[in-house]
TORZAVEX-36249 format. One record per residue (C-alpha): x, y, z; residue number from 1; chain. Coordinates in nm, 3 decimals, decimal comma. Layout:
// residues N
R	X	Y	Z	NUM	A
...
// end
This chain:
// residues 311
R	0,000	0,000	0,000	1	A
R	0,144	0,336	-0,101	2	A
R	0,037	0,504	0,224	3	A
R	0,220	0,258	0,450	4	A
R	0,582	0,165	0,508	5	A
R	0,675	-0,155	0,320	6	A
R	0,716	-0,463	0,540	7	A
R	1,083	-0,566	0,562	8	A
R	1,210	-0,923	0,593	9	A
R	1,377	-0,838	0,928	10	A
R	1,041	-0,738	1,072	11	A
R	0,874	-1,056	0,942	12	A
R	1,153	-1,260	1,103	13	A
R	1,112	-1,081	1,438	14	A
R	0,734	-1,127	1,442	15	A
R	0,768	-1,503	1,377	16	A
R	1,042	-1,531	1,641	17	A
R	0,828	-1,362	1,910	18	A
R	0,506	-1,545	1,822	19	A
R	0,679	-1,886	1,824	20	A
R	0,837	-1,832	2,166	21	A
R	1,185	-1,766	2,030	22	A
R	1,141	-2,014	1,741	23	A
R	1,036	-2,290	1,975	24	A
R	0,693	-2,405	1,854	25	A
R	0,438	-2,317	1,583	26	A
R	0,116	-2,436	1,738	27	A
R	0,159	-2,812	1,791	28	A
R	0,471	-2,820	1,570	29	A
R	0,807	-2,806	1,754	30	A
R	1,069	-2,596	1,570	31	A
R	1,448	-2,602	1,554	32	A
R	1,550	-2,269	1,704	33	A
R	1,820	-2,189	1,445	34	A
R	1,621	-2,296	1,136	35	A
R	1,417	-1,982	1,056	36	A
R	1,502	-1,790	0,737	37	A
R	1,297	-1,509	0,580	38	A
R	1,408	-1,446	0,222	39	A
R	1,760	-1,558	0,315	40	A
R	1,771	-1,350	0,636	41	A
R	1,842	-1,513	0,972	42	A
R	2,000	-1,429	1,308	43	A
R	2,286	-1,669	1,389	44	A
R	2,283	-1,826	1,737	45	A
R	2,511	-1,703	2,015	46	A
R	2,703	-1,967	2,208	47	A
R	2,756	-1,854	2,567	48	A
R	3,057	-1,996	2,751	49	A
R	2,954	-2,141	3,090	50	A
R	3,111	-1,976	3,395	51	A
R	3,346	-2,206	3,584	52	A
R	3,325	-2,202	3,962	53	A
R	3,605	-2,372	4,156	54	A
R	3,618	-2,455	4,526	55	A
R	3,575	-2,153	4,755	56	A
R	3,878	-1,978	4,904	57	A
R	3,874	-2,007	5,285	58	A
R	4,079	-1,795	5,526	59	A
R	4,149	-1,838	5,897	60	A
R	4,059	-1,506	6,062	61	A
R	4,176	-1,465	6,423	62	A
R	4,158	-1,168	6,662	63	A
R	4,152	-1,094	7,036	64	A
R	3,837	-0,966	7,206	65	A
R	3,888	-0,767	7,529	66	A
R	3,630	-0,777	7,808	67	A
R	3,522	-1,130	7,710	68	A
R	3,637	-1,396	7,956	69	A
R	3,662	-1,763	7,870	70	A
R	3,432	-1,844	8,163	71	A
R	3,159	-1,626	8,014	72	A
R	3,192	-1,810	7,682	73	A
R	3,186	-2,156	7,844	74	A
R	2,835	-2,089	7,975	75	A
R	2,706	-2,094	7,616	76	A
R	2,985	-2,121	7,353	77	A
R	2,741	-2,184	7,065	78	A
R	2,550	-1,861	7,133	79	A
R	2,871	-1,653	7,155	80	A
R	3,004	-1,812	6,837	81	A
R	2,679	-1,737	6,652	82	A
R	2,679	-1,372	6,766	83	A
R	3,039	-1,309	6,659	84	A
R	2,987	-1,494	6,327	85	A
R	2,681	-1,274	6,264	86	A
R	2,893	-0,961	6,319	87	A
R	3,156	-1,091	6,075	88	A
R	2,888	-1,172	5,817	89	A
R	2,741	-0,820	5,844	90	A
R	3,092	-0,676	5,807	91	A
R	3,172	-0,856	5,480	92	A
R	2,820	-0,833	5,334	93	A
R	2,842	-0,453	5,364	94	A
R	3,192	-0,427	5,216	95	A
R	3,348	-0,387	4,873	96	A
R	3,413	-0,765	4,853	97	A
R	3,051	-0,866	4,923	98	A
R	3,002	-1,007	4,570	99	A
R	3,219	-1,311	4,646	100	A
R	3,161	-1,344	5,021	101	A
R	2,995	-1,670	5,128	102	A
R	3,006	-1,726	5,506	103	A
R	3,197	-1,692	5,833	104	A
R	3,192	-1,958	6,106	105	A
R	3,355	-1,924	6,449	106	A
R	3,550	-2,243	6,521	107	A
R	3,724	-2,191	6,857	108	A
R	3,798	-1,965	7,154	109	A
R	4,128	-1,951	7,347	110	A
R	4,203	-1,755	7,663	111	A
R	4,480	-1,496	7,623	112	A
R	4,466	-1,331	7,967	113	A
R	4,201	-1,332	8,239	114	A
R	3,961	-1,102	8,055	115	A
R	4,065	-1,145	7,691	116	A
R	3,989	-1,424	7,443	117	A
R	4,131	-1,510	7,101	118	A
R	3,859	-1,593	6,846	119	A
R	3,934	-1,819	6,549	120	A
R	3,691	-1,808	6,255	121	A
R	3,685	-1,941	5,899	122	A
R	3,558	-1,705	5,628	123	A
R	3,489	-1,831	5,275	124	A
R	3,473	-1,651	4,941	125	A
R	3,358	-1,769	4,598	126	A
R	3,639	-1,840	4,352	127	A
R	3,486	-1,753	4,014	128	A
R	3,652	-1,742	3,672	129	A
R	3,479	-1,411	3,588	130	A
R	3,605	-1,225	3,895	131	A
R	3,943	-1,151	4,050	132	A
R	4,019	-1,383	4,343	133	A
R	4,009	-1,235	4,694	134	A
R	4,352	-1,244	4,863	135	A
R	4,431	-1,244	5,236	136	A
R	4,567	-0,888	5,230	137	A
R	4,235	-0,759	5,095	138	A
R	4,036	-0,952	5,360	139	A
R	4,265	-0,800	5,626	140	A
R	4,222	-0,447	5,485	141	A
R	3,840	-0,477	5,468	142	A
R	3,823	-0,609	5,826	143	A
R	4,049	-0,325	5,944	144	A
R	3,841	-0,057	5,769	145	A
R	3,505	-0,191	5,890	146	A
R	3,619	-0,226	6,253	147	A
R	3,764	0,127	6,277	148	A
R	4,127	0,018	6,257	149	A
R	4,060	-0,310	6,440	150	A
R	3,896	-0,131	6,732	151	A
R	3,551	-0,286	6,762	152	A
R	3,337	-0,554	6,598	153	A
R	2,980	-0,459	6,685	154	A
R	2,962	-0,472	7,068	155	A
R	3,302	-0,647	7,098	156	A
R	3,620	-0,451	7,178	157	A
R	3,924	-0,569	6,982	158	A
R	4,298	-0,551	7,040	159	A
R	4,413	-0,340	6,748	160	A
R	4,714	-0,549	6,641	161	A
R	4,569	-0,892	6,712	162	A
R	4,416	-0,955	6,368	163	A
R	4,561	-1,231	6,152	164	A
R	4,423	-1,352	5,817	165	A
R	4,592	-1,687	5,768	166	A
R	4,945	-1,582	5,870	167	A
R	4,919	-1,222	5,745	168	A
R	4,935	-0,944	6,005	169	A
R	5,048	-0,580	6,019	170	A
R	5,236	-0,495	6,340	171	A
R	5,299	-0,146	6,488	172	A
R	5,635	0,032	6,476	173	A
R	5,737	-0,147	6,159	174	A
R	5,850	0,050	5,858	175	A
R	5,585	-0,054	5,612	176	A
R	5,639	0,068	5,255	177	A
R	5,377	0,310	5,125	178	A
R	5,107	0,090	4,975	179	A
R	5,046	0,110	4,604	180	A
R	4,688	0,210	4,544	181	A
R	4,520	-0,051	4,328	182	A
R	4,171	0,039	4,207	183	A
R	3,929	-0,179	4,014	184	A
R	4,090	-0,351	3,713	185	A
R	4,052	-0,201	3,368	186	A
R	3,850	-0,441	3,152	187	A
R	3,829	-0,432	2,774	188	A
R	3,598	-0,624	2,540	189	A
R	3,820	-0,777	2,271	190	A
R	3,649	-0,924	1,963	191	A
R	3,788	-1,081	1,646	192	A
R	3,685	-1,329	1,375	193	A
R	3,848	-1,672	1,351	194	A
R	3,840	-1,846	1,012	195	A
R	3,804	-2,225	0,973	196	A
R	3,625	-2,252	1,307	197	A
R	3,260	-2,350	1,245	198	A
R	3,007	-2,290	1,521	199	A
R	2,914	-2,662	1,516	200	A
R	3,268	-2,752	1,620	201	A
R	3,247	-2,508	1,913	202	A
R	2,904	-2,629	2,025	203	A
R	3,046	-2,977	2,085	204	A
R	3,257	-2,835	2,372	205	A
R	3,237	-2,454	2,406	206	A
R	3,429	-2,446	2,736	207	A
R	3,729	-2,630	2,590	208	A
R	3,747	-2,397	2,287	209	A
R	3,704	-2,091	2,511	210	A
R	3,986	-2,208	2,738	211	A
R	4,222	-2,273	2,445	212	A
R	4,163	-1,927	2,292	213	A
R	4,185	-1,758	2,635	214	A
R	4,520	-1,932	2,692	215	A
R	4,650	-1,799	2,359	216	A
R	4,546	-1,444	2,458	217	A
R	4,709	-1,489	2,798	218	A
R	5,037	-1,605	2,639	219	A
R	5,020	-1,308	2,402	220	A
R	4,991	-1,047	2,680	221	A
R	5,227	-1,219	2,925	222	A
R	5,499	-1,200	2,659	223	A
R	5,428	-0,838	2,564	224	A
R	5,534	-0,489	2,669	225	A
R	5,225	-0,458	2,895	226	A
R	5,273	-0,782	3,089	227	A
R	5,335	-0,596	3,420	228	A
R	4,969	-0,496	3,452	229	A
R	4,803	-0,783	3,264	230	A
R	4,570	-0,997	3,478	231	A
R	4,373	-1,236	3,260	232	A
R	4,153	-1,293	2,953	233	A
R	3,828	-1,489	2,951	234	A
R	3,626	-1,582	2,640	235	A
R	3,258	-1,492	2,690	236	A
R	3,071	-1,577	2,367	237	A
R	3,098	-1,714	2,013	238	A
R	2,881	-1,590	1,723	239	A
R	2,862	-1,747	1,378	240	A
R	2,962	-1,508	1,099	241	A
R	2,969	-1,752	0,806	242	A
R	2,957	-2,132	0,794	243	A
R	3,333	-2,151	0,856	244	A
R	3,396	-1,828	1,050	245	A
R	3,313	-1,734	1,410	246	A
R	3,336	-1,406	1,601	247	A
R	3,499	-1,450	1,941	248	A
R	3,414	-1,205	2,223	249	A
R	3,661	-1,199	2,514	250	A
R	3,717	-0,979	2,820	251	A
R	4,077	-0,891	2,910	252	A
R	4,167	-0,729	3,244	253	A
R	4,460	-0,512	3,347	254	A
R	4,565	-0,379	3,687	255	A
R	4,495	-0,011	3,745	256	A
R	4,795	0,083	3,960	257	A
R	4,857	0,438	4,084	258	A
R	5,231	0,418	4,008	259	A
R	5,184	0,320	3,643	260	A
R	5,016	0,468	3,340	261	A
R	4,674	0,309	3,281	262	A
R	4,654	0,073	2,984	263	A
R	4,451	0,228	2,701	264	A
R	4,243	0,040	2,445	265	A
R	4,461	0,172	2,160	266	A
R	4,770	0,015	2,320	267	A
R	4,590	-0,318	2,375	268	A
R	4,488	-0,314	2,007	269	A
R	4,845	-0,242	1,896	270	A
R	4,993	-0,519	2,113	271	A
R	4,747	-0,774	1,970	272	A
R	4,814	-0,650	1,617	273	A
R	5,191	-0,689	1,651	274	A
R	5,178	-1,023	1,838	275	A
R	4,938	-1,176	1,582	276	A
R	5,155	-1,076	1,283	277	A
R	4,932	-0,789	1,176	278	A
R	4,608	-0,967	1,287	279	A
R	4,692	-1,276	1,087	280	A
R	4,697	-1,563	1,340	281	A
R	4,647	-1,622	1,714	282	A
R	4,847	-1,940	1,768	283	A
R	4,683	-2,203	1,546	284	A
R	4,374	-1,984	1,483	285	A
R	4,373	-1,786	1,153	286	A
R	4,222	-1,438	1,194	287	A
R	4,043	-1,200	0,959	288	A
R	4,280	-0,903	0,944	289	A
R	4,011	-0,632	0,967	290	A
R	3,804	-0,799	1,241	291	A
R	3,985	-0,687	1,559	292	A
R	3,802	-0,447	1,794	293	A
R	3,910	-0,343	2,145	294	A
R	3,620	-0,181	2,332	295	A
R	3,484	-0,051	2,000	296	A
R	3,824	0,075	1,878	297	A
R	3,968	-0,048	1,550	298	A
R	4,200	0,074	1,278	299	A
R	4,029	0,070	0,938	300	A
R	4,230	-0,085	0,654	301	A
R	4,433	0,146	0,433	302	A
R	4,343	0,136	0,065	303	A
R	4,645	0,215	-0,150	304	A
R	4,575	0,388	-0,481	305	A
R	4,795	0,245	-0,757	306	A
R	5,026	0,492	-0,920	307	A
R	4,950	0,547	-1,283	308	A
R	5,248	0,548	-1,507	309	A
R	5,224	0,773	-1,809	310	A
R	5,411	0,721	-2,134	311	A
// end
């Protein structure tokens, strides 16, 4: 109709996709989710790499509580343990490391002097492939900040230099070097197209393929000029481009240290370009030379105009 916008194939595709519950069923007919084409148009499937979770990281956290005698605890050790564990849980759940915190459990009490008791607890944190692991120094620093320099944990008065996380402790009157301020890591989305890697081959074991490509990226950066701040690369998704080509989307992280220049996306791009022989190959994976993007940044190809030779 001349008075209406013409219907495009993309719109027809989207209507069918929505009305068939994401290409799941047409009435009583079950559909293959990647089989819909409208006049040759389709949307290739995205393969998401599953997130690996390893065993949690557990730290022994010990500290001395003043004004808490061992006799008072012996009347009801379970109740005292529950109260102190609850204070520890509130501390970490309201801290900057709450995303990976799991639990704290008080395991034992030991008398230090008549009116002081050492508490031993175990605190656990998730160890996830998509997040930086929590180290003992960071647990110590968070505890110190949230207890007003190891002064009080809720109603409990603490001895300020009694805190140990595993065997880590900061003692007074020791010349401690000025700490380097480390803020949140800088993360860049790195995407590129691999030739001769069909999506069907990846779907057989996406985690294995993701690990292999992530290892190649890790080797690349660890042997580069920016290895001092490199942390890790993790492959997030695969998307089919053609039958034999797949776009890989990875996330690469770098430390953001106050004593060093922050790593910029242009530098990350240049390091990958050089280390892949001008975006030619990542290890055994052949690359499309114009497919590399780092957080949206790319360098368009240069078209050379041939020189005409006159008579």
